N, C-alpha and C positions, 0 to 999 in steps of 0.2 A: 164289812165288819172291822177290817183293820185300817181303813182309810184315815180315820181320825188319829189313830195311834202314830201313823207315819206322816201325818200332815198332808194327805193327798186329797184332791178334789174329786177324784174318780178312781175306779179300779184300773190299774195300768195294763193288766194282762188278761183282759176278757178274751174268750175264745171266739165270740161272734165278731166277724170282720167289721171294722169301723173305719170308713174312708177318711175320717177327720184326723186320724192318727196313723196314717199310712206311712210305713217305712219301706223304702226301696233299696235293696242291696244291689251290688253291681250286676248280678245275674238277672234281677227283676227289671232293672233299668234297660238292660239289653233286650230282654224279652218284650218289654213294652214297645221299644223302638222297632223291633223286627215285625211284630204283629201289626202295628199301626201301618207300617210300610206295606205289609201284605194286603191290608184292606184297601188302602188308597190306590194300590197298583193293580187292582183287579186280578188277584191271584186265584180266585175261585175257592179251592179248598186250602185250609190252613190247619196244620196239626200242631197241637200244643200239649206236651206231656210233662209230667213231673210226679214225684212221689207224694204220698198222702201228707197233707199239712204243709206243703211248700209254698202255698199262696196262689195257686192257679186261678181259682174262682175269683179271688180278690183282684188279681191283675186284669182278668177279663172284664170285670165290672168297672174298673178304673178306665180301661180302654173305651168301653162303650160310652162313658160319661165325657170323654175328652175328644171324641170324634166331631169334626165339623160337619154340619148338615147330615146327621146320622140317618135320618129317615125312619126306617123301621128296624128295631132291634128286638129279636125274639130269642128268649132264653128257654131252653128245655133241659131240665135237670133230672128227669125221670126216665131211666133207661129201659123201663119195662113196658113202654107204650107199644101198642100194636100199630100196624100201618094206618088203619082208619083213624085211630086215636091221634096219631101224629099229625095227619092232614087236618083233622078237626081243630087241634090245638094251634097249629101253625096258621091256619086260615083265620082263626079268631084273633090271633096276635096282629094279623095284617088287616083286620077289618073286613075280611072276606067271608063268604059262606061256603061251608062244606056239608053237603047233605048225603054224602056217600058216593057221589058221582065224581070220580077222580078226573075224568076228561073235562067236566065243567069247571072244576077247580083250576086245572092247568090253564084253561082258556082265560079265566079271570086273573090268574097269577101273571100270565104273560102280558096282559093289559097293564097290570100294576107295575111291572118292570119297565115297560115303555114310558109310563108316567114318571117314574123315578128318574129314568134317564133324562127326560126332558127337563126336570127341575134339579138335576145334579144331586140326587139323593141315593142312599144306599139301602139295601136290604141285607141285614146281618143276622144270620141264624147261628146262635151259639148253642152247641150241644155238649153239656157237661156230662161227666161219667160215661163218655163215649166208648170206653173199653168194654162196657157191659151191654152195648146195643146189639140187637139181633142182626144177623148178616143181611136179611132181606130189607130191613129198614135202612141200613147203610147204603144198600144198592139203590133204594128209592131216592136217597139224597144225592147220589151220584147222577141219577137221571135228571134231577131238578137242575143241577149245575150244568149238565149238557144242554138242557133246554134254554137255560138263562144265558148261555154263551152267545146266543143270537143278539142279545141286548147287552153289550159289553159294559164292564165297569159298574155293575149294579149289585149283583148277588155275591156274597161271600159266606162260606160256611166254616165255622170253627169247630173242629173236633177236639175236645178237651178231655183228657183222661190220664189215667195212671200208665206207667211204662208198659203194662200188658198190652196196651193198644198197639204198640210197635210190633209186637209178636203177631197180633191178629192180622195186621196189614200184610204180613208175609204169606197169608193163606191164599190159595189159588182162587177161591171165590171172590176175594177182594183185591185181586191184582189190578183190575181196571181202575178201581178207586185209588189205590196206592199210587198209580202212575199220574193221577190228576192232582196230587198234593204238591203244590208249588212252594210252600213255605213250611218248614219243620223247625220246631224249637223245643228243646228239653230244658226245663227249669231246674237248676241245681239248687242245693241248699245253701244257706248263708255261710260265708267264710268265717273264720275265727274273728277277724277284725270286724266284719259286718255284724256278727252275733253280739259282740260287745256293744257296738253302737246301737243295735236294735234294743237291747235292754235299757240302755241309758236314754234312748229316744222315747221309749214308752213311759219311763218314769218321769221324764221331763214334761211330757204332754199331760201326765196325770197330776202335775203340780208339785212334784217332789223338789224340796229345797236342798236336800242332801244327796249329792251324787255318789255317796259311799254307803248306800243302803245295802249293797252287795260288796263284800270284800273282793279284792283282786283274785284270790284263790277260789272264791265261790264262783266268780264269773268264768274262770278257767274250767271248773268242774261242770258248769251248766253247758258249756260248749261240748265238752267230752261226752256228757250224758245224752245230748240231743243231736250231735253232729251238725248243728246249725239249722235244725228243723224249726221254723217259726212257731208252729202250733205246739210242739213239745216244749219249746222255750217258755211259752205262755203258761203251760200247765205247771211246769216245775217252779217257775218264779212265783206264781200265784200261791202254790202250796207252801213255798219257803217263806213268803211274807206272812202267811197265816200262822205258820209254826213260830216265827219270831214274835209275832204279836201275842200269841198264847203264852209265851214265856216272858213277856214284858221286856223284849230286847229290841234295840233300834238298828241292829245290823244283822244281815244274813251272812254267816261264815261257812267255812268248809264243812263243819260237822252237821249243820242244818241241811245243807244240800245233800250230803250223803244219806242222811235219815230220810229225806223226801224221796230220793232215788230208790232207796230200799223199799219204801212203801209202794211206789208207783211201778216198780219193775215187775214183769210177769215172767216166771221161770219158763225157759224154752222159747220165748218170743224174742228173736234177735232184733226186731224193729222197736222193741220197747226200751225204756231207759236202762242204761248200764254204765257202771263205773268200775274200773279195776280197783282192787283192794288198796287201801292206803299203804304208803311205805311205813313199815313197822320200825319204830325207834329201837326196839330190842334187837332187830337185825343189824342195825348200824353199830350198836354196842357190841354185839357178838363179833363182828368183823374187827373192831378195834381191839377187843380182848385177844382174838386170835393172833393179830399182828404182834401185840405185846408179848404173848406167850412164845411166839417164834423167836423174838429178840432175846427174851430171857433164857430160852433153851440154848440158843447159839452162844450167848455170853457164858453160860455155865460150861458148855463144851470147851470153849477157849480157855477158861480158867483151869479146868481139869487137865487139859492137854499141857498147859504151861507147868502145872505142878508135877506132871509126870516127865517133863523134859522132852516132850515130843515136838514142841514148836521150833526149837533150835535146829534140829536136823532138816526139818521141812523148809525153814527159812534159808539154810545154806544150799539146799538142793535147788531152789528157785533162783538163788543168787548166781549159782554156776550156769544155769540155763540162760540167764540174761547175759552173762559175760560171754558165753559161747556165741550167742546171737549177735 
């Protein structure tokens, strides 16, 4: 709706991940390198955690598209699957049959692993939202990795989830699984510098000719309100551009950002957008007037003391003290 107004060829801050306009901050670049190393080095289990909206799923998809000779890449993003549902879905992704007989599936799966080993291919199982998986299903995945250990450098399982997954892995029932995780990486949010570059990058890829669609102060407030969370940056920037368009303005300033944050914030939700109140100009004036008031009062006291003749004795007293010293 606002694309024509700002001269854009596309919406710059869509929430749906688009790998054609992928921005990698320093933390994202490091994560991609660590995870790729984990896959090619036969690390078995890899743990990848991060807060909501930090870009975990996007990075996993990028990784899967940049692997050489990837072989089979299976993505599971439904944490409510039962064990039979999991084996049916996993088998279908591998081109195998699961008819409810797990022993038969494991036999076929072992043959597939040997074939992949022969042709230098991988089987990569990516489990998104892993923090919500049932314990018994996580245990089944551990047993799969144990079985695949006989055919080295083929099967890797990514457990991708929110930070709660770290707490779950401290549970006694999952201690064996936790010990098998060879690579762990926690994805941090964008730094302030990366957040600024992220906004400018998205605008540039959307065809923006003007790099000043957001004022410097507006960009500062966007970072403060989102703490560098890419998804939240998209939400606030999209809302701010629409607000500017609706008022026939070509720049997003501090006032517009504050209005958007106020509309988007949820009382009591610390993870939602939040900004400290603006510095009130009246407060600054009050401080100035207080200082001036003190100066005026001090001046009046000095004048009054001079009229009463009090200053001369005080002056002589301090003069004697200095002479003695």
